[in-house]
DRENTIMAR-882914 format. One record per residue (C-alpha): x, y negated, z; residue number from 1. Coordinates in steps of 0.5 Angstrom, whole numbers, plus 500, padded with zeros to 3 digits. Last residue first. Layout:
residues N
+-----+-----+-----+-----+
|   u |   v |   w |  nr |
+-----+-----+-----+-----+
|   X |   Y |   Z | NUM |
...
+-----+-----+-----+-----+
end
This chain:
residues 365
+-----+-----+-----+-----+
|   u |   v |   w |  nr |
+-----+-----+-----+-----+
| 041 | 391 | 963 | 365 |
| 035 | 396 | 961 | 364 |
| 033 | 398 | 954 | 363 |
| 040 | 399 | 952 | 362 |
| 045 | 397 | 946 | 361 |
| 045 | 398 | 939 | 360 |
| 040 | 395 | 933 | 359 |
| 041 | 401 | 928 | 358 |
| 045 | 398 | 921 | 357 |
| 043 | 395 | 916 | 356 |
| 045 | 397 | 909 | 355 |
| 047 | 392 | 905 | 354 |
| 045 | 384 | 905 | 353 |
| 046 | 378 | 899 | 352 |
| 042 | 372 | 901 | 351 |
| 041 | 367 | 897 | 350 |
| 044 | 361 | 900 | 349 |
| 048 | 360 | 893 | 348 |
| 054 | 356 | 895 | 347 |
| 059 | 360 | 892 | 346 |
| 066 | 361 | 894 | 345 |
| 065 | 367 | 898 | 344 |
| 061 | 370 | 895 | 343 |
| 064 | 372 | 888 | 342 |
| 067 | 378 | 890 | 341 |
| 065 | 380 | 897 | 340 |
| 064 | 388 | 895 | 339 |
| 065 | 392 | 902 | 338 |
| 064 | 401 | 902 | 337 |
| 062 | 400 | 906 | 336 |
| 057 | 396 | 910 | 335 |
| 056 | 388 | 909 | 334 |
| 050 | 385 | 914 | 333 |
| 048 | 378 | 910 | 332 |
| 049 | 372 | 907 | 331 |
| 052 | 367 | 914 | 330 |
| 056 | 373 | 914 | 329 |
| 057 | 380 | 918 | 328 |
| 062 | 385 | 918 | 327 |
| 059 | 392 | 919 | 326 |
| 062 | 398 | 922 | 325 |
| 070 | 396 | 922 | 324 |
| 074 | 401 | 922 | 323 |
| 075 | 404 | 916 | 322 |
| 076 | 396 | 914 | 321 |
| 082 | 397 | 917 | 320 |
| 083 | 392 | 923 | 319 |
| 089 | 387 | 921 | 318 |
| 094 | 383 | 927 | 317 |
| 093 | 375 | 928 | 316 |
| 099 | 371 | 932 | 315 |
| 105 | 374 | 932 | 314 |
| 110 | 374 | 937 | 313 |
| 116 | 377 | 938 | 312 |
| 121 | 375 | 943 | 311 |
| 127 | 378 | 944 | 310 |
| 130 | 376 | 951 | 309 |
| 136 | 371 | 951 | 308 |
| 132 | 369 | 958 | 307 |
| 128 | 373 | 961 | 306 |
| 121 | 374 | 960 | 305 |
| 115 | 372 | 965 | 304 |
| 118 | 365 | 965 | 303 |
| 114 | 360 | 969 | 302 |
| 112 | 353 | 966 | 301 |
| 105 | 354 | 966 | 300 |
| 107 | 360 | 962 | 299 |
| 113 | 362 | 959 | 298 |
| 115 | 368 | 955 | 297 |
| 109 | 369 | 951 | 296 |
| 108 | 361 | 948 | 295 |
| 115 | 361 | 949 | 294 |
| 116 | 365 | 943 | 293 |
| 114 | 360 | 938 | 292 |
| 108 | 363 | 934 | 291 |
| 109 | 368 | 928 | 290 |
| 103 | 367 | 924 | 289 |
| 101 | 373 | 919 | 288 |
| 100 | 372 | 911 | 287 |
| 095 | 377 | 909 | 286 |
| 097 | 381 | 904 | 285 |
| 098 | 388 | 908 | 284 |
| 091 | 386 | 909 | 283 |
| 087 | 389 | 903 | 282 |
| 086 | 385 | 896 | 281 |
| 088 | 379 | 897 | 280 |
| 085 | 374 | 892 | 279 |
| 078 | 376 | 894 | 278 |
| 079 | 372 | 901 | 277 |
| 073 | 372 | 906 | 276 |
| 072 | 367 | 911 | 275 |
| 068 | 361 | 907 | 274 |
| 064 | 367 | 907 | 273 |
| 063 | 366 | 915 | 272 |
| 065 | 371 | 920 | 271 |
| 062 | 376 | 925 | 270 |
| 065 | 382 | 925 | 269 |
| 063 | 389 | 928 | 268 |
| 065 | 395 | 932 | 267 |
| 061 | 400 | 934 | 266 |
| 062 | 404 | 939 | 265 |
| 064 | 412 | 938 | 264 |
| 070 | 412 | 944 | 263 |
| 075 | 413 | 939 | 262 |
| 072 | 409 | 934 | 261 |
| 071 | 403 | 939 | 260 |
| 079 | 404 | 942 | 259 |
| 081 | 403 | 936 | 258 |
| 078 | 397 | 935 | 257 |
| 080 | 395 | 941 | 256 |
| 087 | 394 | 939 | 255 |
| 086 | 392 | 932 | 254 |
| 083 | 386 | 936 | 253 |
| 089 | 386 | 941 | 252 |
| 092 | 379 | 935 | 251 |
| 087 | 374 | 934 | 250 |
| 084 | 377 | 927 | 249 |
| 085 | 379 | 920 | 248 |
| 080 | 384 | 917 | 247 |
| 081 | 389 | 912 | 246 |
| 074 | 389 | 908 | 245 |
| 076 | 391 | 901 | 244 |
| 077 | 384 | 899 | 243 |
| 081 | 382 | 905 | 242 |
| 078 | 378 | 910 | 241 |
| 080 | 372 | 914 | 240 |
| 081 | 368 | 921 | 239 |
| 075 | 373 | 924 | 238 |
| 070 | 374 | 929 | 237 |
| 069 | 379 | 934 | 236 |
| 063 | 384 | 936 | 235 |
| 064 | 390 | 941 | 234 |
| 058 | 395 | 942 | 233 |
| 054 | 398 | 948 | 232 |
| 061 | 397 | 954 | 231 |
| 060 | 400 | 961 | 230 |
| 060 | 408 | 959 | 229 |
| 066 | 409 | 963 | 228 |
| 070 | 411 | 957 | 227 |
| 068 | 403 | 954 | 226 |
| 071 | 400 | 961 | 225 |
| 077 | 405 | 961 | 224 |
| 079 | 402 | 954 | 223 |
| 077 | 395 | 955 | 222 |
| 082 | 395 | 960 | 221 |
| 088 | 392 | 957 | 220 |
| 086 | 386 | 955 | 219 |
| 085 | 384 | 962 | 218 |
| 076 | 383 | 963 | 217 |
| 073 | 377 | 963 | 216 |
| 065 | 378 | 965 | 215 |
| 060 | 374 | 963 | 214 |
| 053 | 372 | 964 | 213 |
| 050 | 367 | 960 | 212 |
| 048 | 361 | 963 | 211 |
| 050 | 357 | 957 | 210 |
| 056 | 353 | 962 | 209 |
| 058 | 359 | 963 | 208 |
| 059 | 362 | 955 | 207 |
| 062 | 356 | 954 | 206 |
| 068 | 357 | 960 | 205 |
| 068 | 365 | 959 | 204 |
| 069 | 364 | 951 | 203 |
| 075 | 358 | 952 | 202 |
| 080 | 359 | 958 | 201 |
| 079 | 367 | 959 | 200 |
| 078 | 369 | 952 | 199 |
| 082 | 364 | 949 | 198 |
| 088 | 366 | 954 | 197 |
| 094 | 364 | 950 | 196 |
| 097 | 371 | 951 | 195 |
| 094 | 374 | 951 | 194 |
| 087 | 375 | 949 | 193 |
| 083 | 375 | 957 | 192 |
| 078 | 380 | 954 | 191 |
| 071 | 378 | 955 | 190 |
| 065 | 383 | 957 | 189 |
| 059 | 379 | 956 | 188 |
| 053 | 381 | 960 | 187 |
| 045 | 381 | 956 | 186 |
| 039 | 381 | 958 | 185 |
| 034 | 378 | 951 | 184 |
| 029 | 372 | 952 | 183 |
| 029 | 370 | 946 | 182 |
| 034 | 364 | 947 | 181 |
| 040 | 369 | 950 | 180 |
| 039 | 373 | 944 | 179 |
| 040 | 367 | 940 | 178 |
| 046 | 365 | 944 | 177 |
| 049 | 373 | 944 | 176 |
| 047 | 372 | 935 | 175 |
| 052 | 366 | 935 | 174 |
| 058 | 369 | 940 | 173 |
| 061 | 373 | 933 | 172 |
| 061 | 367 | 929 | 171 |
| 060 | 359 | 934 | 170 |
| 054 | 355 | 935 | 169 |
| 056 | 350 | 931 | 168 |
| 062 | 347 | 928 | 167 |
| 066 | 352 | 929 | 166 |
| 072 | 355 | 934 | 165 |
| 069 | 352 | 941 | 164 |
| 062 | 354 | 939 | 163 |
| 064 | 361 | 939 | 162 |
| 069 | 366 | 936 | 161 |
| 073 | 365 | 942 | 160 |
| 079 | 371 | 943 | 159 |
| 075 | 378 | 944 | 158 |
| 068 | 381 | 944 | 157 |
| 065 | 386 | 948 | 156 |
| 058 | 386 | 949 | 155 |
| 053 | 390 | 953 | 154 |
| 046 | 390 | 951 | 153 |
| 040 | 390 | 956 | 152 |
| 036 | 387 | 951 | 151 |
| 038 | 389 | 944 | 150 |
| 044 | 386 | 940 | 149 |
| 044 | 389 | 933 | 148 |
| 037 | 385 | 931 | 147 |
| 040 | 379 | 933 | 146 |
| 047 | 379 | 927 | 145 |
| 043 | 376 | 922 | 144 |
| 040 | 371 | 925 | 143 |
| 047 | 368 | 929 | 142 |
| 050 | 369 | 922 | 141 |
| 045 | 364 | 919 | 140 |
| 045 | 359 | 925 | 139 |
| 053 | 359 | 924 | 138 |
| 052 | 358 | 917 | 137 |
| 047 | 352 | 919 | 136 |
| 052 | 349 | 922 | 135 |
| 058 | 351 | 918 | 134 |
| 054 | 347 | 912 | 133 |
| 054 | 341 | 916 | 132 |
| 061 | 341 | 917 | 131 |
| 062 | 341 | 911 | 130 |
| 057 | 337 | 909 | 129 |
| 061 | 332 | 913 | 128 |
| 068 | 332 | 910 | 127 |
| 064 | 332 | 903 | 126 |
| 061 | 324 | 904 | 125 |
| 067 | 322 | 908 | 124 |
| 072 | 324 | 901 | 123 |
| 066 | 321 | 897 | 122 |
| 066 | 315 | 901 | 121 |
| 075 | 314 | 901 | 120 |
| 075 | 315 | 894 | 119 |
| 070 | 309 | 893 | 118 |
| 075 | 305 | 897 | 117 |
| 081 | 309 | 894 | 116 |
| 078 | 306 | 887 | 115 |
| 073 | 308 | 882 | 114 |
| 070 | 314 | 880 | 113 |
| 070 | 321 | 885 | 112 |
| 072 | 327 | 882 | 111 |
| 079 | 328 | 884 | 110 |
| 077 | 326 | 890 | 109 |
| 072 | 332 | 890 | 108 |
| 077 | 337 | 888 | 107 |
| 082 | 334 | 893 | 106 |
| 077 | 336 | 898 | 105 |
| 075 | 344 | 896 | 104 |
| 082 | 344 | 896 | 103 |
| 082 | 343 | 903 | 102 |
| 076 | 346 | 906 | 101 |
| 079 | 353 | 902 | 100 |
| 086 | 351 | 905 |  99 |
| 084 | 349 | 912 |  98 |
| 079 | 357 | 912 |  97 |
| 083 | 362 | 910 |  96 |
| 086 | 363 | 916 |  95 |
| 093 | 365 | 917 |  94 |
| 098 | 360 | 915 |  93 |
| 096 | 354 | 920 |  92 |
| 100 | 347 | 920 |  91 |
| 102 | 348 | 913 |  90 |
| 095 | 345 | 910 |  89 |
| 095 | 340 | 914 |  88 |
| 102 | 336 | 911 |  87 |
| 099 | 339 | 904 |  86 |
| 092 | 335 | 904 |  85 |
| 097 | 329 | 908 |  84 |
| 102 | 329 | 901 |  83 |
| 095 | 329 | 896 |  82 |
| 092 | 325 | 900 |  81 |
| 100 | 319 | 900 |  80 |
| 099 | 321 | 892 |  79 |
| 092 | 320 | 891 |  78 |
| 093 | 312 | 895 |  77 |
| 099 | 312 | 891 |  76 |
| 096 | 311 | 884 |  75 |
| 089 | 308 | 887 |  74 |
| 094 | 302 | 889 |  73 |
| 094 | 301 | 896 |  72 |
| 088 | 296 | 900 |  71 |
| 085 | 304 | 901 |  70 |
| 092 | 306 | 906 |  69 |
| 088 | 305 | 913 |  68 |
| 082 | 310 | 913 |  67 |
| 087 | 315 | 910 |  66 |
| 088 | 319 | 916 |  65 |
| 081 | 319 | 918 |  64 |
| 079 | 323 | 911 |  63 |
| 084 | 328 | 912 |  62 |
| 082 | 329 | 919 |  61 |
| 076 | 331 | 916 |  60 |
| 078 | 336 | 912 |  59 |
| 083 | 338 | 917 |  58 |
| 077 | 339 | 922 |  57 |
| 073 | 343 | 919 |  56 |
| 077 | 348 | 916 |  55 |
| 080 | 348 | 924 |  54 |
| 073 | 350 | 926 |  53 |
| 072 | 354 | 921 |  52 |
| 078 | 358 | 923 |  51 |
| 078 | 358 | 930 |  50 |
| 082 | 352 | 933 |  49 |
| 083 | 344 | 935 |  48 |
| 087 | 343 | 942 |  47 |
| 091 | 349 | 938 |  46 |
| 098 | 346 | 938 |  45 |
| 098 | 347 | 930 |  44 |
| 092 | 344 | 929 |  43 |
| 092 | 337 | 934 |  42 |
| 099 | 335 | 932 |  41 |
| 097 | 336 | 924 |  40 |
| 091 | 331 | 926 |  39 |
| 094 | 327 | 930 |  38 |
| 100 | 326 | 926 |  37 |
| 095 | 325 | 920 |  36 |
| 093 | 319 | 923 |  35 |
| 085 | 318 | 927 |  34 |
| 084 | 324 | 932 |  33 |
| 080 | 322 | 938 |  32 |
| 081 | 326 | 943 |  31 |
| 074 | 329 | 948 |  30 |
| 077 | 332 | 955 |  29 |
| 074 | 338 | 959 |  28 |
| 079 | 339 | 964 |  27 |
| 081 | 346 | 969 |  26 |
| 078 | 350 | 963 |  25 |
| 080 | 348 | 958 |  24 |
| 086 | 342 | 957 |  23 |
| 089 | 346 | 951 |  22 |
| 082 | 346 | 948 |  21 |
| 082 | 338 | 947 |  20 |
| 075 | 337 | 946 |  19 |
| 075 | 334 | 938 |  18 |
| 072 | 327 | 936 |  17 |
| 074 | 325 | 929 |  16 |
| 076 | 319 | 927 |  15 |
| 073 | 312 | 924 |  14 |
| 066 | 313 | 925 |  13 |
| 066 | 308 | 931 |  12 |
| 063 | 314 | 936 |  11 |
| 068 | 319 | 933 |  10 |
| 067 | 324 | 928 |   9 |
| 065 | 331 | 930 |   8 |
| 068 | 338 | 933 |   7 |
| 067 | 342 | 939 |   6 |
| 060 | 341 | 940 |   5 |
| 058 | 345 | 946 |   4 |
| 052 | 350 | 948 |   3 |
| 048 | 348 | 953 |   2 |
| 042 | 352 | 955 |   1 |
+-----+-----+-----+-----+
end
């Protein structure tokens, strides 16, 4: 089973190597990010994307962007560090992983002793720890969610919450990878995920490379497939989860949850504890990124909407907690009422598990 690596240190150690996801599925192109402009551009235009991955890329990119300034005076270096962190933070507002990773980096810098070289070494170690923790987190989510994936399961997913969105094997796709590894027969129905097609371009691509059967469908086809009995469960990722369990994820997720609720299908969310944000009481307080009109109105240079038409292009929507069957994290599986306070900031590997829904899915493919 071949699983891609979306973000890692470049071979020379001076940059951040990413898969440029804007080039998929046509070409597999890797880029090394070395400057603050490289890092901000890659995150803003979705060359690297997915809440965990942009947190890691932001932290590692901060290190890479500071390498050429180690000769500065300590005060100047620290000021530049804060300025670079602020620029990276501003690239995408919805996913909480990015500001949380940068907060962790700046806190580590303030603890470091010595001059710029020692501070940069401490930052590099912290960014590497973030990457290593993310890989372990993905595996843990997959193990906690694996009992939900029965042999013969037919799974609907939306957007891309796989290896391309993380430093490891993904969040929503992690239990699918582990189920396949264990010999269970699964099929994944992949929403194309308009307007940028993260499902058809990215999820189907990485599942196909791993040898997992995947069927791409139009976003609007999901409900009719549920009605026809083709789907046994839904599992998606998340970019931010509020204290009450409301979930912000790629636009169109709420529609999937509505259809799943109507048809009596389980709707699971898989996300790391770093995606939990208990400072926000509910989904109404989650900032929703609005992206450029042309992402919705233009495809490969051809206009899909007339010039002058009003365009609203939110990148995310919010699914209410009462529509979520369970949230699977690296600390375990949670069901309503959700109680996350204190968990999202703890590094304690201890497991917190509430009542586990039964595994769902047919026994035959």
